[in-house]
C-alpha positions as a Markdown table, in Angstrom:
| # | Residue | x | y | z |
|---|---|---|---|---|
| 1 | Met | 106.3 | 117.2 | 102.7 |
| 2 | Lys | 109.0 | 115.7 | 104.5 |
| 3 | Thr | 106.3 | 112.9 | 105.2 |
| 4 | Thr | 105.0 | 112.7 | 101.6 |
| 5 | Leu | 108.4 | 112.2 | 100.1 |
| 6 | Val | 109.3 | 109.7 | 102.9 |
| 7 | Phe | 105.9 | 107.5 | 101.9 |
| 8 | Ile | 107.2 | 107.8 | 98.2 |
| 9 | Ala | 110.7 | 106.2 | 98.7 |
| 10 | Leu | 108.7 | 103.7 | 101.2 |
| 11 | Leu | 106.2 | 103.0 | 98.1 |
| 12 | Phe | 109.5 | 102.5 | 95.9 |
| 13 | Val | 111.3 | 100.0 | 98.1 |
| 14 | Val | 107.5 | 98.1 | 98.8 |
| 15 | Asp | 107.4 | 98.1 | 95.1 |
| 16 | Ile | 110.8 | 96.5 | 94.7 |
| 17 | Phe | 111.1 | 94.2 | 97.3 |
| 18 | Ala | 107.3 | 92.5 | 95.8 |
| 19 | Gln | 109.0 | 92.1 | 92.1 |
| 20 | Val | 111.3 | 89.7 | 93.6 |
| 21 | Glu | 109.1 | 88.2 | 96.5 |
| 22 | Gly | 109.6 | 85.1 | 94.6 |
| 23 | Ser | 113.1 | 84.6 | 95.1 |
| 24 | Thr | 113.5 | 83.8 | 99.1 |
| 25 | Pro | 112.9 | 80.0 | 100.0 |
| 26 | Tyr | 109.8 | 80.7 | 101.8 |
| 27 | Gln | 107.9 | 81.3 | 98.7 |
| 28 | Arg | 106.1 | 78.9 | 96.8 |
| 29 | Asn | 106.7 | 79.4 | 93.3 |
| 30 | His | 105.3 | 82.5 | 91.2 |
| 31 | Thr | 104.5 | 82.1 | 87.8 |
| 32 | Ala | 102.7 | 83.5 | 84.9 |
| 33 | Ser | 99.2 | 83.3 | 86.5 |
| 34 | Asn | 100.2 | 86.1 | 88.9 |
| 35 | Met | 100.1 | 88.6 | 85.8 |
| 36 | Ile | 96.6 | 87.3 | 84.9 |
| 37 | Ala | 94.9 | 88.2 | 88.7 |
| 38 | Pro | 96.9 | 91.0 | 89.7 |
| 39 | His | 94.2 | 91.9 | 92.1 |
| 40 | His | 95.8 | 89.0 | 94.4 |
| 41 | Asp | 99.2 | 90.6 | 94.0 |
| 42 | Trp | 98.5 | 93.0 | 97.3 |
| 43 | Met | 102.5 | 94.3 | 97.8 |
| 44 | Ser | 103.0 | 94.9 | 93.9 |
| 45 | Val | 100.2 | 97.4 | 94.3 |
| 46 | Gly | 101.2 | 99.2 | 97.0 |
| 47 | Ile | 99.5 | 97.4 | 99.5 |
| 48 | His | 101.2 | 95.4 | 102.3 |
| 49 | Val | 99.1 | 93.0 | 103.7 |
| 50 | Pro | 100.7 | 92.1 | 107.5 |
| 51 | Gly | 99.2 | 88.4 | 108.7 |
| 52 | Ser | 98.1 | 87.3 | 105.7 |
| 53 | Gln | 98.5 | 83.9 | 104.6 |
| 54 | Ala | 100.5 | 85.1 | 101.8 |
| 55 | Ala | 102.9 | 87.0 | 103.5 |
| 56 | Asn | 103.6 | 84.4 | 105.9 |
| 57 | Val | 106.9 | 82.1 | 105.8 |
| 58 | Trp | 105.8 | 78.8 | 103.8 |
| 59 | Phe | 107.8 | 75.9 | 103.4 |
| 60 | Ser | 106.5 | 73.5 | 101.6 |
| 61 | Gln | 106.4 | 74.3 | 97.6 |
| 62 | Lys | 104.6 | 72.4 | 94.8 |
| 63 | Asn | 105.0 | 71.9 | 91.5 |
| 64 | Glu | 101.8 | 72.8 | 89.5 |
| 65 | Asn | 103.2 | 72.1 | 86.3 |
| 66 | Leu | 102.5 | 68.1 | 85.9 |
| 67 | Pro | 99.5 | 66.5 | 84.3 |
| 68 | Met | 98.7 | 63.7 | 86.8 |
| 69 | Ala | 97.0 | 63.7 | 89.5 |
| 70 | Tyr | 99.7 | 63.8 | 92.5 |
| 71 | Thr | 103.0 | 66.3 | 92.1 |
| 72 | Pro | 105.6 | 66.6 | 94.3 |
| 73 | Val | 105.5 | 68.6 | 97.3 |
| 74 | Gln | 108.6 | 70.2 | 98.6 |
| 75 | Leu | 109.0 | 69.6 | 102.8 |
| 76 | Tyr | 112.3 | 71.8 | 103.9 |
| 77 | Asp | 114.2 | 69.5 | 106.0 |
| 78 | Ser | 116.8 | 72.2 | 106.8 |
| 79 | Ile | 118.0 | 75.4 | 105.4 |
| 80 | Tyr | 121.3 | 77.0 | 105.6 |
| 81 | Phe | 122.4 | 80.6 | 105.1 |
| 82 | Trp | 125.5 | 82.2 | 104.2 |
| 83 | Thr | 126.8 | 86.2 | 104.1 |
| 84 | Trp | 129.1 | 87.9 | 101.8 |
| 85 | Asp | 132.3 | 89.0 | 103.5 |
| 86 | Thr | 133.6 | 92.1 | 102.4 |
| 87 | Asp | 137.0 | 91.6 | 103.5 |
| 88 | Phe | 137.6 | 87.9 | 102.5 |
| 89 | Glu | 134.9 | 88.3 | 99.4 |
| 90 | Val | 134.1 | 84.8 | 100.4 |
| 91 | Trp | 130.3 | 83.5 | 101.8 |
| 92 | Lys | 130.2 | 82.9 | 105.7 |
| 93 | Leu | 128.2 | 80.4 | 107.4 |
| 94 | Asn | 125.6 | 82.5 | 109.8 |
| 95 | Ala | 122.5 | 80.4 | 110.5 |
| 96 | Lys | 120.3 | 77.4 | 109.8 |
| 97 | His | 116.6 | 76.6 | 110.8 |
| 98 | Ile | 116.3 | 72.9 | 111.2 |
| 99 | Asp | 113.2 | 70.8 | 113.1 |
| 100 | Ile | 111.2 | 71.9 | 110.4 |
| 101 | Phe | 107.5 | 69.9 | 111.0 |
| 102 | Tyr | 104.6 | 69.5 | 109.3 |
| 103 | Asp | 100.6 | 68.7 | 110.0 |
| 104 | Ala | 99.1 | 66.2 | 107.7 |
| 105 | Ala | 97.9 | 69.5 | 105.3 |
| 106 | Tyr | 101.7 | 70.0 | 104.5 |
| 107 | Asn | 101.7 | 73.3 | 106.9 |
| 108 | Arg | 104.9 | 74.0 | 108.9 |
| 109 | Thr | 103.9 | 73.7 | 112.5 |
| 110 | Arg | 107.4 | 74.6 | 113.7 |
| 111 | Phe | 111.2 | 75.2 | 113.0 |
| 112 | Thr | 114.0 | 76.5 | 114.8 |
| 113 | Lys | 116.7 | 78.9 | 114.0 |
| 114 | Gln | 120.3 | 78.8 | 115.3 |
| 115 | Ala | 123.3 | 81.1 | 114.8 |
| 116 | Trp | 126.8 | 79.8 | 114.0 |
| 117 | Thr | 129.5 | 81.3 | 116.2 |
| 118 | Gly | 132.3 | 80.4 | 114.1 |
| 119 | Val | 132.8 | 77.3 | 116.2 |
| 120 | Thr | 129.6 | 75.9 | 117.4 |
| 121 | Trp | 125.6 | 76.3 | 116.7 |
| 122 | Gln | 123.8 | 78.3 | 119.2 |
| 123 | Asn | 119.6 | 78.4 | 119.3 |
| 124 | Gln | 118.1 | 81.3 | 118.8 |
| 125 | Asn | 114.7 | 81.4 | 118.4 |
| 126 | Gln | 111.8 | 78.6 | 117.7 |
| 127 | Phe | 108.2 | 79.1 | 115.5 |
| 128 | Gln | 105.2 | 77.3 | 116.2 |
| 129 | Tyr | 102.2 | 77.7 | 114.0 |
| 130 | Ser | 98.4 | 76.7 | 114.3 |
| 131 | Tyr | 96.0 | 76.5 | 111.6 |
| 132 | Asn | 92.2 | 76.3 | 111.8 |
| 133 | Gly | 90.1 | 73.6 | 109.8 |
| 134 | His | 90.6 | 75.4 | 106.8 |
| 135 | Asn | 94.2 | 75.7 | 106.7 |
| 136 | Asn | 94.2 | 79.3 | 107.2 |
| 137 | Leu | 97.6 | 80.3 | 109.7 |
| 138 | Thr | 95.7 | 81.3 | 113.1 |
| 139 | Ser | 98.6 | 82.0 | 115.2 |
| 140 | Asn | 102.0 | 82.3 | 115.1 |
| 141 | Ile | 104.2 | 82.2 | 118.1 |
| 142 | Arg | 107.8 | 83.5 | 118.7 |
| 143 | Met | 110.2 | 82.1 | 121.4 |
| 144 | Asp | 113.7 | 83.2 | 122.3 |
| 145 | Trp | 116.6 | 81.3 | 123.5 |
| 146 | Asp | 117.7 | 82.6 | 126.7 |
| 147 | Gly | 121.0 | 80.0 | 127.0 |
| 148 | Gln | 119.4 | 77.4 | 129.0 |
| 149 | Gln | 115.4 | 77.5 | 127.7 |
| 150 | Trp | 113.2 | 78.5 | 125.2 |
| 151 | Ile | 111.1 | 81.8 | 126.3 |
| 152 | Leu | 107.8 | 83.0 | 125.1 |
| 153 | Ala | 108.8 | 86.2 | 122.5 |
| 154 | Ser | 106.1 | 87.5 | 120.4 |
| 155 | Gln | 103.0 | 86.1 | 118.9 |
| 156 | Ser | 100.6 | 87.3 | 116.1 |
| 157 | Ile | 97.4 | 86.3 | 116.2 |
| 158 | Ser | 94.8 | 85.9 | 112.8 |
| 159 | Asp | 90.8 | 85.7 | 112.5 |
| 160 | Tyr | 89.1 | 84.9 | 109.5 |
| 161 | Asp | 85.4 | 84.9 | 108.3 |
| 162 | Glu | 83.4 | 81.8 | 107.0 |
| 163 | His | 85.1 | 82.0 | 103.1 |
| 164 | Gly | 88.7 | 82.3 | 104.6 |
| 165 | Asn | 89.5 | 85.9 | 104.1 |
| 166 | Leu | 91.5 | 87.3 | 107.1 |
| 167 | Leu | 89.9 | 89.7 | 109.2 |
| 168 | Asp | 91.8 | 90.6 | 112.0 |
| 169 | Asn | 95.4 | 90.3 | 113.0 |
| 170 | Ile | 96.8 | 91.0 | 116.4 |
| 171 | Asn | 101.0 | 90.9 | 117.3 |
| 172 | Gln | 101.8 | 90.6 | 121.0 |
| 173 | Asn | 105.0 | 91.2 | 123.2 |
| 174 | Trp | 105.4 | 88.9 | 125.9 |
| 175 | Asn | 106.3 | 91.0 | 129.3 |
| 176 | Gly | 107.5 | 87.9 | 131.5 |
| 177 | Thr | 103.6 | 87.3 | 133.0 |
| 178 | Asn | 101.1 | 88.8 | 130.2 |
| 179 | Trp | 100.9 | 89.4 | 126.4 |
| 180 | Glu | 100.8 | 92.9 | 125.7 |
| 181 | Asn | 99.2 | 94.8 | 122.8 |
| 182 | Leu | 101.0 | 96.0 | 120.1 |
| 183 | Thr | 100.2 | 96.2 | 116.8 |
| 184 | Arg | 96.5 | 95.5 | 114.8 |
| 185 | Tyr | 95.5 | 94.9 | 111.5 |
| 186 | Gln | 91.7 | 95.0 | 109.8 |
| 187 | Tyr | 90.2 | 93.9 | 106.9 |
| 188 | Ala | 87.0 | 94.6 | 105.2 |
| 189 | Tyr | 85.7 | 92.7 | 101.8 |
| 190 | Asp | 82.9 | 93.6 | 99.5 |
| 191 | Ser | 80.4 | 90.8 | 98.7 |
| 192 | Val | 82.8 | 89.0 | 95.5 |
| 193 | Asp | 85.8 | 88.7 | 99.0 |
| 194 | Asn | 87.9 | 91.3 | 97.1 |
| 195 | Leu | 89.9 | 93.1 | 100.0 |
| 196 | Ile | 88.7 | 97.1 | 100.1 |
| 197 | Gln | 89.6 | 98.0 | 103.2 |
| 198 | Leu | 93.0 | 97.6 | 105.5 |
| 199 | Glu | 93.4 | 99.6 | 108.5 |
| 200 | Ser | 96.3 | 99.5 | 111.3 |
| 201 | His | 96.3 | 100.2 | 114.9 |
| 202 | Ser | 98.8 | 100.7 | 117.4 |
| 203 | Trp | 98.3 | 99.6 | 121.6 |
| 204 | Ser | 98.4 | 103.1 | 123.8 |
| 205 | Ala | 96.9 | 103.6 | 127.3 |
| 206 | Gly | 94.7 | 100.8 | 126.8 |
| 207 | Gln | 93.1 | 100.6 | 123.6 |
| 208 | Trp | 93.9 | 100.9 | 119.5 |
| 209 | Glu | 94.7 | 103.9 | 118.0 |
| 210 | Ser | 94.1 | 104.3 | 114.3 |
| 211 | Ile | 97.5 | 104.5 | 112.3 |
| 212 | Leu | 97.0 | 104.6 | 108.9 |
| 213 | Arg | 94.4 | 103.3 | 106.3 |
| 214 | Tyr | 94.4 | 101.4 | 102.6 |
| 215 | Met | 91.2 | 101.9 | 100.7 |
| 216 | Ile | 90.7 | 100.1 | 97.2 |
| 217 | Thr | 88.3 | 99.7 | 94.3 |
| 218 | Tyr | 88.4 | 97.2 | 91.6 |
| 219 | Asp | 87.6 | 97.4 | 88.0 |
| 220 | Thr | 85.0 | 95.4 | 86.5 |
| 221 | Ala | 87.1 | 92.4 | 86.5 |
| 222 | Ser | 88.2 | 92.5 | 89.6 |
| 223 | Asn | 91.5 | 94.1 | 89.1 |
| 224 | Ile | 92.2 | 96.6 | 91.9 |
| 225 | Ala | 92.0 | 100.2 | 90.3 |
| 226 | Ser | 93.4 | 102.2 | 93.4 |
| 227 | Ser | 94.8 | 102.4 | 96.4 |
| 228 | Leu | 94.4 | 105.2 | 98.8 |
| 229 | Tyr | 96.6 | 105.7 | 101.5 |
| 230 | Gln | 95.7 | 107.8 | 104.1 |
| 231 | Thr | 97.3 | 108.4 | 107.9 |
| 232 | Trp | 95.1 | 109.4 | 111.0 |
| 233 | Asn | 95.9 | 113.0 | 112.4 |
| 234 | Glu | 93.9 | 111.7 | 115.4 |
| 235 | Thr | 91.1 | 114.2 | 114.2 |
| 236 | Asp | 90.1 | 112.5 | 110.9 |
| 237 | Trp | 92.0 | 110.9 | 107.7 |
| 238 | Lys | 94.7 | 112.5 | 105.9 |
| 239 | Asn | 95.4 | 111.9 | 102.2 |
| 240 | Glu | 99.1 | 110.7 | 101.9 |
| 241 | Ser | 99.1 | 108.8 | 98.0 |
| 242 | Leu | 96.8 | 107.3 | 95.5 |
| 243 | Leu | 98.1 | 104.6 | 93.3 |
| 244 | Val | 96.1 | 104.2 | 90.0 |
| 245 | His | 96.6 | 101.0 | 88.1 |
| 246 | Thr | 95.9 | 100.4 | 84.2 |
| 247 | Tyr | 95.4 | 97.0 | 82.6 |
| 248 | Asp | 95.2 | 95.6 | 78.5 |
| 249 | Asp | 92.2 | 93.8 | 77.4 |
| 250 | Leu | 93.7 | 90.6 | 79.1 |
| 251 | Asn | 93.6 | 92.1 | 82.3 |
| 252 | Ile | 97.7 | 92.3 | 82.2 |
| 253 | Arg | 99.0 | 95.4 | 84.3 |
| 254 | Thr | 100.2 | 98.1 | 82.1 |
| 255 | Arg | 101.4 | 100.8 | 84.1 |
| 256 | Ser | 101.0 | 102.5 | 87.8 |
| 257 | Ile | 100.8 | 105.6 | 88.8 |
| 258 | Asn | 101.8 | 107.2 | 91.9 |
| 259 | His | 100.1 | 110.7 | 92.8 |
| 260 | Ile | 100.9 | 112.9 | 96.6 |
| 261 | Trp | 98.3 | 114.6 | 97.9 |
| 262 | Asn | 99.6 | 118.4 | 97.5 |
| 263 | Phe | 97.1 | 120.1 | 100.4 |
| 264 | Asn | 94.6 | 120.6 | 98.3 |
| 265 | Phe | 94.7 | 118.2 | 94.8 |
| 266 | Trp | 96.7 | 115.0 | 94.2 |
| 267 | Glu | 100.1 | 115.5 | 91.8 |
| 268 | Glu | 101.1 | 112.7 | 89.9 |
| 269 | Ala | 104.7 | 111.7 | 91.4 |
| 270 | Tyr | 105.9 | 108.4 | 90.0 |
| 271 | Gln | 105.5 | 105.9 | 87.4 |
| 272 | Asn | 105.9 | 102.0 | 86.8 |
| 273 | Leu | 105.8 | 101.0 | 83.2 |
| 274 | Tyr | 105.7 | 96.9 | 83.1 |
| 275 | Thr | 106.8 | 95.0 | 79.6 |
| 276 | Tyr | 105.8 | 90.8 | 79.6 |
| 277 | Asp | 107.2 | 87.9 | 77.6 |
| 278 | Ala | 104.4 | 85.8 | 75.1 |
| 279 | Ser | 104.1 | 83.3 | 78.0 |
| 280 | Phe | 102.7 | 86.8 | 80.0 |
| 281 | Asn | 105.9 | 86.6 | 82.7 |
| 282 | Leu | 107.1 | 90.2 | 83.7 |
| 283 | Leu | 110.1 | 90.8 | 82.3 |
| 284 | Gln | 110.8 | 94.2 | 83.3 |
| 285 | Arg | 109.3 | 97.3 | 85.8 |
| 286 | Leu | 110.8 | 100.7 | 84.8 |
| 287 | Gly | 110.3 | 103.4 | 87.4 |
| 288 | Leu | 109.9 | 106.9 | 86.4 |
| 289 | Arg | 110.2 | 109.5 | 88.7 |
| 290 | Trp | 107.9 | 112.8 | 87.7 |
| 291 | Gln | 110.7 | 115.8 | 87.8 |
| 292 | Asn | 111.4 | 119.2 | 85.9 |
| 293 | Asn | 108.0 | 119.3 | 84.3 |
| 294 | Ser | 108.8 | 115.4 | 82.4 |
| 295 | Trp | 109.0 | 111.8 | 83.6 |
| 296 | Gln | 112.7 | 110.7 | 83.7 |
| 297 | Asn | 114.0 | 107.4 | 84.5 |
| 298 | Ala | 114.4 | 106.3 | 88.3 |
| 299 | Asp | 115.0 | 102.5 | 88.5 |
| 300 | Arg | 114.1 | 99.2 | 86.5 |
| 301 | Val | 113.8 | 95.9 | 87.9 |
| 302 | Ile | 114.4 | 92.9 | 85.0 |
| 303 | Phe | 113.2 | 89.5 | 85.6 |
| 304 | Thr | 114.5 | 86.1 | 83.5 |
| 305 | Tyr | 113.1 | 82.8 | 83.3 |
| 306 | Asp | 114.0 | 79.4 | 82.5 |
| 307 | Asp | 112.5 | 77.3 | 80.4 |
| 308 | Phe | 109.6 | 76.6 | 82.5 |
| 309 | Gly | 108.5 | 79.9 | 83.4 |
| 310 | Asn | 110.6 | 79.6 | 87.2 |
| 311 | Ser | 112.2 | 82.8 | 88.6 |
| 312 | Thr | 116.1 | 82.5 | 88.2 |
| 313 | Ala | 117.3 | 86.3 | 88.2 |
| 314 | Thr | 116.0 | 89.5 | 89.4 |
| 315 | Lys | 118.1 | 92.7 | 89.2 |
| 316 | Ile | 117.5 | 95.7 | 90.2 |
| 317 | Glu | 118.8 | 98.6 | 88.8 |
| 318 | Leu | 119.4 | 102.3 | 89.3 |
| 319 | Trp | 119.3 | 105.8 | 87.4 |
| 320 | Ile | 122.7 | 107.4 | 88.3 |
| 321 | Ile | 124.0 | 110.1 | 86.0 |
| 322 | Glu | 122.9 | 109.1 | 83.2 |
| 323 | Thr | 123.4 | 105.4 | 83.2 |
| 324 | Trp | 121.9 | 102.4 | 84.8 |
| 325 | Val | 123.8 | 101.3 | 88.0 |
| 326 | Pro | 122.7 | 97.3 | 89.4 |
| 327 | Phe | 122.0 | 97.6 | 93.4 |
| 328 | Leu | 120.9 | 94.6 | 93.7 |
| 329 | Gln | 120.4 | 91.3 | 92.6 |
| 330 | Tyr | 118.8 | 88.4 | 93.5 |
| 331 | Leu | 119.1 | 84.3 | 92.1 |
| 332 | Ser | 117.4 | 81.1 | 92.6 |
| 333 | Thr | 118.0 | 77.5 | 91.4 |
| 334 | Tyr | 115.6 | 74.8 | 90.9 |
| 335 | Asp | 115.9 | 70.5 | 90.9 |
| 336 | Ala | 114.4 | 68.5 | 88.1 |
| 337 | Asp | 111.0 | 69.1 | 89.1 |
| 338 | His | 111.4 | 72.7 | 89.3 |
| 339 | Leu | 111.2 | 72.5 | 93.3 |
| 340 | Leu | 113.1 | 75.8 | 94.8 |
| 341 | Thr | 117.4 | 74.2 | 95.8 |
| 342 | Ala | 119.0 | 77.8 | 96.6 |
| 343 | Thr | 118.9 | 81.3 | 96.6 |
| 344 | Ser | 121.5 | 84.5 | 96.9 |
| 345 | Thr | 121.3 | 88.4 | 97.2 |
| 346 | Arg | 124.2 | 90.4 | 96.2 |
| 347 | Lys | 124.1 | 94.3 | 97.2 |
| 348 | Tyr | 126.2 | 96.6 | 95.1 |
| 349 | Ser | 128.0 | 99.6 | 95.9 |
| 350 | Phe | 127.1 | 103.0 | 94.9 |
| 351 | Asp | 128.9 | 103.1 | 91.3 |
| 352 | Gly | 127.9 | 99.6 | 90.9 |
| 353 | Thr | 130.8 | 97.7 | 90.8 |
| 354 | Asp | 131.5 | 96.0 | 93.8 |
| 355 | Val | 129.3 | 93.8 | 96.0 |
| 356 | Ile | 129.2 | 95.0 | 99.6 |
| 357 | Ser | 126.5 | 92.9 | 101.2 |
| 358 | Gly | 124.5 | 89.6 | 100.4 |
| 359 | Asp | 123.0 | 86.4 | 101.7 |
| 360 | Ser | 122.4 | 83.1 | 100.1 |
| 361 | Thr | 120.4 | 80.2 | 101.4 |
| 362 | Tyr | 120.7 | 76.4 | 100.7 |
| 363 | Ile | 117.6 | 73.6 | 101.2 |
| 364 | Tyr | 117.5 | 70.5 | 102.3 |
| 365 | Phe | 114.1 | 68.7 | 101.6 |
| 366 | His | 112.7 | 65.7 | 100.8 |
| 367 | Thr | 109.3 | 65.7 | 98.8 |
| 368 | Thr | 105.9 | 63.6 | 99.1 |
| 369 | Thr | 102.8 | 64.2 | 96.8 |
| 370 | Ser | 99.5 | 65.6 | 97.1 |
| 371 | Val | 96.5 | 65.5 | 95.4 |
| 372 | Glu | 95.2 | 67.4 | 92.8 |
| 373 | Ala | 91.4 | 69.2 | 92.4 |
| 374 | Ala | 91.2 | 67.3 | 88.9 |
| 375 | Ile | 90.5 | 64.3 | 90.6 |
| 376 | Gln | 87.1 | 62.6 | 89.3 |
| 377 | Ser | 84.3 | 60.5 | 90.7 |
| 378 | Val | 86.0 | 56.3 | 91.5 |
| 379 | Glu | 83.3 | 55.1 | 89.4 |
| 380 | Ala | 85.0 | 56.2 | 86.7 |
| 381 | Phe | 87.6 | 52.4 | 86.3 |
| 382 | Thr | 86.9 | 49.3 | 88.4 |
| 383 | Val | 89.9 | 47.8 | 90.7 |
| 384 | Tyr | 89.5 | 44.0 | 91.6 |
| 385 | Pro | 89.9 | 42.4 | 93.7 |
| 386 | Asn | 89.5 | 45.5 | 96.6 |
| 387 | Pro | 90.3 | 44.2 | 98.8 |
| 388 | Gly | 93.8 | 41.9 | 97.1 |
| 389 | Asn | 96.4 | 39.9 | 98.3 |
| 390 | Gly | 99.0 | 41.2 | 95.0 |
| 391 | Lys | 97.5 | 41.2 | 91.4 |
| 392 | Ile | 95.2 | 43.7 | 90.7 |
| 393 | Asn | 92.8 | 44.2 | 87.8 |
| 394 | Ile | 91.5 | 47.7 | 86.5 |
| 395 | Thr | 88.8 | 48.3 | 83.8 |
| 396 | Cys | 88.0 | 51.3 | 82.4 |
| 397 | Pro | 85.4 | 52.1 | 80.0 |
| 398 | Glu | 87.7 | 54.8 | 78.3 |
| 399 | Ala | 91.5 | 54.0 | 76.9 |
| 400 | Ile | 93.5 | 53.7 | 79.6 |
| 401 | Arg | 96.9 | 56.4 | 79.1 |
| 402 | Gly | 98.8 | 56.6 | 82.2 |
| 403 | Ile | 99.0 | 54.6 | 85.9 |
| 404 | Glu | 100.5 | 55.6 | 89.1 |
| 405 | Ile | 99.8 | 54.2 | 92.5 |
| 406 | Tyr | 100.8 | 55.5 | 95.9 |
| 407 | Asn | 101.8 | 53.8 | 99.1 |
| 408 | Ile | 100.0 | 55.6 | 102.5 |
| 409 | Met | 103.0 | 58.0 | 102.5 |
| 410 | Gly | 102.2 | 59.4 | 99.1 |
| 411 | Glu | 105.5 | 57.5 | 97.6 |
| 412 | Arg | 104.6 | 56.3 | 94.4 |
| 413 | Ile | 105.6 | 53.0 | 93.4 |
| 414 | Tyr | 104.5 | 52.3 | 90.3 |
| 415 | Ile | 103.9 | 54.4 | 87.2 |
| 416 | Ala | 103.2 | 52.6 | 83.7 |
| 417 | Thr | 102.2 | 54.1 | 80.2 |
| 418 | Pro | 100.3 | 51.5 | 78.6 |
| 419 | Ala | 101.4 | 51.4 | 74.7 |
| 420 | Asp | 97.8 | 50.2 | 73.1 |
| 421 | Lys | 96.3 | 52.2 | 75.2 |
| 422 | Ala | 94.3 | 49.0 | 76.8 |
| 423 | Ser | 90.8 | 49.8 | 78.6 |
| 424 | Phe | 92.5 | 46.6 | 81.0 |
| 425 | Ile | 95.6 | 46.1 | 82.3 |
| 426 | Glu | 96.7 | 43.3 | 85.5 |
| 427 | Ile | 99.7 | 44.8 | 88.1 |
| 428 | Asp | 101.4 | 42.6 | 89.8 |
| 429 | Leu | 101.4 | 44.0 | 93.5 |
| 430 | Ser | 102.6 | 40.9 | 95.5 |
| 431 | Gly | 106.0 | 42.4 | 96.1 |
| 432 | Tyr | 104.7 | 44.9 | 98.5 |
| 433 | Ser | 103.7 | 45.0 | 102.3 |
| 434 | Pro | 99.8 | 44.8 | 102.9 |
| 435 | Gly | 98.2 | 48.4 | 103.4 |
| 436 | Ile | 96.5 | 50.8 | 102.0 |
| 437 | Phe | 97.3 | 52.4 | 98.2 |
| 438 | Met | 95.9 | 55.1 | 96.1 |
| 439 | Val | 95.5 | 54.2 | 92.1 |
| 440 | Ala | 95.6 | 56.8 | 90.1 |
| 441 | Val | 94.3 | 56.3 | 86.3 |
| 442 | Tyr | 94.7 | 58.9 | 83.4 |
| 443 | Asn | 92.2 | 58.8 | 80.3 |
| 444 | Gly | 94.1 | 62.1 | 78.1 |
| 445 | Ser | 92.2 | 64.5 | 79.6 |
| 446 | Lys | 91.2 | 63.6 | 83.4 |
| 447 | Val | 92.6 | 61.6 | 86.4 |
| 448 | Phe | 90.7 | 59.1 | 88.4 |
| 449 | Thr | 91.7 | 57.5 | 91.8 |
| 450 | Gln | 90.6 | 54.9 | 93.6 |
| 451 | Lys | 92.1 | 53.5 | 97.1 |
| 452 | Ile | 92.8 | 49.6 | 96.8 |
| 453 | Ile | 94.0 | 47.8 | 100.7 |
| 454 | Leu | 96.1 | 44.9 | 99.6 |
| 455 | Gln | 95.9 | 42.5 | 102.9 |
């Protein structure tokens, strides 16, 4: 029974933090589209997927609301962290991430963490990342600062199938001479790439030993129908909990019930009820506990969004003595391009009146641009002369609704929206240095691109 109660508590914490994962500066924006495809939202359905791309820190963020072919990609230059000083009730500088590097695909490849001593910055950790040709994270190496140099500390190694599905994730510690195995996670998928099994192992006496596993089933719309959690007792698998989900006609999750295994049968223990706004943004997750033969309030998570669907506030409250009491609050702010600029977290006292701990972040970044999948064939319009010396002509069989031109660094150097919806436009680029540029033409529904060269 003790194991069961601990697991219920664990599910409670996992589900709460899953709902607020978009509040950290390391995640891409999560919008209503996540509600339409809940089978990708592993943590919120009680499944932790360690080692996966989604579980790893992201240091780039893209605005997916813009219509043109190129949209801003947020590349972090540095991130500063503060903690809440309860004695003086002020934010105190704590740490920062610097030397953040990316590859050509905007995958983060390295960053350094430093701690503030109150007087100076001191190196703490350095992280290095590697990717395969499909931009899947294959290795994550952590090094610690010993006062004079960086020394190896730990690493995570991942392997994928031909569809980019994570198959194997191994975590190791460095003992000064060799890498020592620590934990391992193995994954299995069905014919349509749905995750159907996750099994974790620990390294003991020179071999991998099973610890726990999840068995996942899906409905006909590929929504997760259930996830069975089991632990290994050295001879066979023991049932622990069963999470069952319900969806409406739009495949939006409306209810989840957690069952615990009571020796011979499943017993309902906890359930979540979900409500959404008209844009399918999650507004509230209400947690109910089965007690005294009825469902009773346990906790709730309230979500707030701006006019563009960005999550700006998440409040977690506990039901204590017939009233809702604040427990945790997450706040996020964005710039005009809807890119995350700052976050903060506050944890409240038992009665919800005082902030007893917290942290905040501020992100310094620059943006570049990324080519969207909406780009169509270059044959849709003509640019001449190409190569050219400055002035270029653009002709299109359809009316031109918009034109953008980018340099090789992805910086936009030209934008125009022809008032008369002409099919021919002349542009003077003689003021720019010779090089390679990308022209994007928008016809009202599609974006077409073509590379040009200025000599």
